[in-house]
N, C-alpha and C positions, 0 to 999 in steps of 0.2 A: 503494500499498499504506500502510494506517494504521500509523505507528510509536508513537505516544502520543496520550494525552488533550491536550486544550488549555485553556489558562487562560480565565478568566472573560470577559476582554476579546476573547480570539482567539473565543471562541463567539458573543460580540455579534456580531462582524463576519460570522462564518458564517451566523448567523441572518438578517442582512440579504442575504447571498447568496443564500440558500435562498428568502426572502422575494420577491426580485426575479425569480425564476422564467425569467430568461434569462441570457445571457453579461454580465456586468457588469464594469464598471472599477473601479479603485481610488477615482476620483473620485466614482464613483456610491455605492458604499460610504460613502465620506466624509459625502457629502450626506444619505444615508441615516440614519447614526448621529447627526448633527447636527453639523455644521462646528465649532461651538464647545465640543464634548465632546473632542474629541483632534485634533492637528495633522494633516495630510495625511500627514505622514513617518510618524508612529505609526501611521496606518491602513496605510500601504504596508508598516510593520514587521509589523503583524498578518497581512495578506495573504501577506506571503513566507513567514511561519512557516507558515500555514496551507498554502500550497504545500508547501513542505519536508516538512510531516508527512504529506503525502498526502490532505488533506481537501479540497482543490480543486484545480483543473487549468487550465493555459491554454489556450485553444481557438481565439484568434484576435487580431486587433490592429485597435484602431479609433484612427483618426489616430494617436498617439503613445503610445496607452495598450493595455495587454493587456488582453483580457477574460477572464475566470474564470467558471468552473462548479463547483458541487460534486460530488465524487466519491462521495458517500455522501447518502442521504435522511436526514432528522431521525430516523426509526425506525431505519435502520442504524446512527447516530451511536450512538444510546443503546444499542443492542445490543453495539456493539462496545466502547465504552468503559465501559459501566455492566453489563456481563454478567458480569463478575468478581464482583460482588456477589452472584448467584445460584449460585455453585459449590459448593452444599453447606455453607455456612455455616449456624450455628443461627440463625433468624429472620430467615433472607434469603432469601425465595422470590418465585417469580413471583407466587403466590398472595398474599403479604403485602403486595407493593406493589399489586396491584389492589385490594386491600382498604382500604389506606391511601388511595388515590385516592378510593374510594367515600366512607371515612370523612371524608374533608376537602373534600366536595362537589365534585371535580373531574371525574366524570363525567356525563355527561348520559343521559337515558334513550335516546338514539339509540346512544351509546357502549355501554351494557349491552346492548342488543339486537344491535349488531354484534359485540361479544364472545361474547355468546351463540351467535348463528349461526356464527360462526368454530369456535368450541369443538365445537360439533354437527358441524360439516362434517370436523374432524380425528379424531373418535373412531372 
């Protein structure tokens, strides 16, 4: 169960766990973020916080390290943590978000086609 949002550093660790696409250890994450960026213990702290907050779970053990997988996808994370921005506040709608993505050139033609097809399917 998701308790609260994550810090920017925790999110960076969560992204590395998503990118791994398989159960991953703290050492794997430490290597992925760059061993010179944070100490192993710092990465371990972030992983433990993500686990306590319910964003990742332990699924096994490799040698002397636990393996972790995400409990939520990137899309679910955004919906769970940022969804409160779209609860009827003036100027904060999903439409405004999509328009902002488009205006900032963050949408490809494929993104637009997929979004359009999805909208047609739920009408």
